[in-house]
Residue, then its C-alpha position, 0 to 999 in steps of 0.5 A: m500500500r502506498r504510504s504518504l510522505r506525511t507518514l514517513a519520518a524525516g522525509l524517509v521513503v522505502l526503495s526496492v533493492g535487488a533484482a526481482g526474481c522472475g519466479s517469485d511473487s514477492p518484491q525484493p527487500a527494501r532499503v530506506v532512502d532520504i529523499s531530502q538528500l537527493d540532488v534534483g537540480s531545478y526539477s520540481t518534485t511536487p505532484r500536480e493537478i492536470g487541469k482542463p485542456g485547451f482545444d489543441r492539447a485536447r486534440l493531441s490527447e485524442g491522437q494519443r488515445l487513438a494510438s491504442f487502436v492503431p495496430l503495431p507494424m508487427d501486428v500487420d506482418p511479424r517481420f516488422t520487429v523493430q520500431s525505431g531505427a535510431g533514437t529513444h522517442n518516437t513521435v506517435g500522436f500529433i496534430e500537425t503533419l510535418y513529421a509524417m508527410e513533410f508538408s508545412a502546417d499551412s499547406f496541410r490545412a489548405i489541403a485537408p480542412g477538418f483535420i482533428t488529430g493523427v497517429y504515426s506508426l513505423g516498423y522495420s524488418d531489420s535493425d540495419t535500416l539501410i537494408a530493411t523493408t519499412l512499413t509506415n502507417t499514418v492514421l488521420l482523424f477528421a471531423d466527419q466522413q466528408a472531410a476525410t474523403l476530400a482530404a484523402a483525394g487532396l493529400a494523395q494528389a499532393v504527395a504524388t506531385k511532391k514525390e514525382l509519382n507518375e503511375p497509379v496502382g490498384i490495391g486488390k480488395h481496396p479499389d477506393a484506395q489511391a496509390f502511386w509509385k514511380p516505376g523502377t523504384q521500390e516505394l509505394y504510397t497509398f491513401q484510403a478514406s475510411g469513415q472519419y479516417v484517412i489511412y496513409t500507408e508507405t511501403r519501402d524495401r531498402a535492400k531492393i533500392q540498393l540493388e536497383t530491383t523492384d517487386l511491385p506485387a510484393m508492395i501491393a500485397l503488403t499494402e493490402k494486408s496493412l489496410d485490412t488490419v488497420g481498418t479492422r482495428l479502427r472500427e473499435f475506436r469511438p472518436t470524441p465529437p470535436d465540441k466535446l474534446t476539451d471535456v475529456p480528462l488529460d490524466h488518468d489516476g494521476m499518472l501525468g500528475r506524478s510524472l516529471t515535468r519536461p524542460k523546454e530543451d526536450d521540446w524536440s521529442n515525442p509530445p508529453g502524453l498518456f498511453d495505455r499498454n497498447g498505445a505505449l508499445h508504439l513508443i518502444n524500439d523492441p515491441v516483441r520483447e516489451k509486449k512480453l515484459f508488459e504482460e508479465a509486469g502487468v503494465d497498464w499505463l505509460a506517461n511520457s514527459a521528461g522521461y517514461l513513467y510506467r505503472a505495473r500491477n504491483q511492486r514486483g512488476a515495477q522491479l521487473i521493468r527496472d531490471s530489464h530496462g537497466a540491463l547491460s549489453k555490448i553497447y551499454r556499460r554501467v555508470d554510477s547511480p545518483k548519490y543517495l539513490p544507489d538502486a537506480r540502474c544507470r548506463e552509458f551508451r557506448a556506440k556511435n549514434s548522434l540520435i541516442l542520448r548518452f546516459h540512461c537511468v531507471a528506478s522503481y518505487e512501489r508499482y511505478t518505474a521511472e526511466v530517463w535519458s540525457d546527454q549529461l550524467i549530472d542531468v540524468h542523475q537529477r532527473i531520476s532523483a527528482q522523479y523518484a522524489l515526486l513518486a514518493k510525495a504523490k498521494 
């Protein structure tokens, strides 16, 4: 049971210690940590109430909720086991299409009025993205079916013109889909209106691009399979009426309120938000492994802000996530944990990749696990310390 800070003498809280045994139902022994001694830098450690959202923030939250109903690339085809070729944070829910379609916001608004929110999903067939086949699905939600139908036609033509795709392609069981390619290339771009949605699918085979060979039937088959899978899953989602969006709470059980507030310098990464277990898997590099871990640990929610905050079934589940995500490998070496928080698992990334932050720490508190990244060791220490202290203070 969670103990309020007021019940702890001199600001002392209990931190789980030791690796959680996979075959044990009991958490490991605990040691006492004085959170008043933690170096939290300028980060706030006060839990906050998340107020009523403005319209654009509510649109973004709707997109993050929609992510739970967009299949993972591996759910379309099991070969797509890698979701992020580089970097720790994927853009998932969005309210502009700069990332997904390379349009400016003004250009997109002119082509697609009535747009509410979108979800971006990307999968690779190989960790070496230079030779991988890729599957990208972007789901765009519009105010009504008419807006989606008009947007699908306008966006298809705009993308075909922008990318110099000069040959239409038929997509099997989806005669309403508008697909284009440039003969001699191994890339296919498809738009389909489906109710209030526009499904934008890209398939690309980088190995064939390198070898200068093509297989259009294979691209069509994958696109058809993807449209089938995405369309079926979307039927389970119930969009919020536009005039009711700001009435939908942003937080759930205080998850965002107890997550570390993101500093301004983190604005480049995935927008802050809340995801259930299905939606959270879109943010993960290795969805096959993490899906199994989430099931074993009982993860039900993930808050994304200045890092990731997972809620597990219980303390043991939180420890499973901590130990799994803090494990060492050929490209990660152990570095010191923060002073007064010795059971945080901290690592340094040792490979050359400018898109991956150098330092990473993970720690668990009761049924929560916090995970943070930074290019500076002192900052990653302050982040994990502040997030831990914040969890300890939350009711």
